[in-house]
C-alpha positions in Angstrom: 5.5 -10.6 -34.4 9.2 -10.4 -34.8 9.5 -14.2 -35.0 7.1 -14.1 -38.0 9.2 -11.4 -39.7 12.4 -13.5 -39.2 10.7 -16.5 -40.7 9.4 -14.6 -43.7 12.9 -13.1 -44.2 14.5 -16.5 -44.0 11.9 -18.0 -46.4 12.5 -15.2 -48.9 16.2 -15.7 -48.8 15.9 -19.4 -49.1 13.5 -19.3 -52.0 15.6 -16.6 -53.7 18.7 -18.8 -53.3 20.7 -15.9 -51.8 24.2 -16.9 -50.7 24.4 -19.4 -47.8 20.6 -19.3 -47.3 20.1 -21.4 -50.4 21.6 -24.5 -48.6 19.9 -23.7 -45.3 17.8 -26.5 -43.8 14.0 -26.0 -43.9 14.0 -26.5 -40.2 15.4 -23.0 -39.8 12.3 -21.6 -41.5 9.8 -24.1 -40.1 10.7 -23.5 -36.4 10.0 -19.7 -36.4 6.8 -20.3 -38.3 5.7 -23.0 -35.8 6.6 -20.7 -32.9 4.5 -17.9 -34.3 1.6 -20.3 -34.8 1.9 -21.5 -31.2 2.0 -17.9 -30.0 -1.1 -16.8 -31.8 -3.1 -20.0 -31.4 -2.2 -21.0 -27.8 -0.3 -18.5 -25.7 -2.1 -15.3 -26.8 -5.7 -16.7 -26.2 -4.6 -18.4 -23.0 -3.2 -15.2 -21.4 -5.3 -12.6 -23.3 -2.3 -10.5 -24.3 -3.9 -9.0 -27.5 -7.2 -8.5 -25.8 -5.6 -6.7 -22.8 -3.8 -4.4 -25.2 -6.9 -3.6 -27.2 -8.8 -2.9 -24.0 -6.1 -0.5 -22.8 -6.3 1.3 -26.1 -10.0 1.7 -25.8 -9.7 3.0 -22.2 -7.1 5.5 -23.3 -9.3 6.8 -26.1 -12.2 7.0 -23.7 -10.2 9.0 -21.2 -8.9 11.3 -24.0 -12.4 11.8 -25.3 -13.8 12.6 -21.9 -11.0 15.1 -21.1 -11.5 16.8 -24.5 -15.3 17.1 -23.8 -14.6 18.5 -20.4 -12.1 21.0 -21.8 -14.6 22.0 -24.5 -17.3 22.6 -21.9 -15.0 24.5 -19.7 -15.1 22.0 -16.8 -12.2 21.0 -14.6 -10.7 17.5 -14.9 -11.9 15.2 -12.1 -9.4 14.5 -9.3 -8.0 11.0 -8.9 -10.1 9.8 -11.8 -13.4 10.3 -10.0 -16.3 12.2 -11.4 -18.2 15.0 -9.7 -20.4 12.5 -7.8 -17.5 10.7 -6.3 -17.7 7.5 -8.3 
């Protein structure tokens, strides 16, 4: 994500003709954009980085919801992540 932010910043400075960025080669803008594209289209799907993060968030929310429900019912939290039946 930070590569995309750098590319957008460089693009804005080049298009705005701000100081030395006005004479900056277009390669300095194209390379970070290409890297961001490769990240999102090749590397991320190949290794499932975003999917893994999303699944971790879902699991955290599920655990929080379960703990809140147990607290509201006045039950103890399970030991070692197992429920009352030992699963």
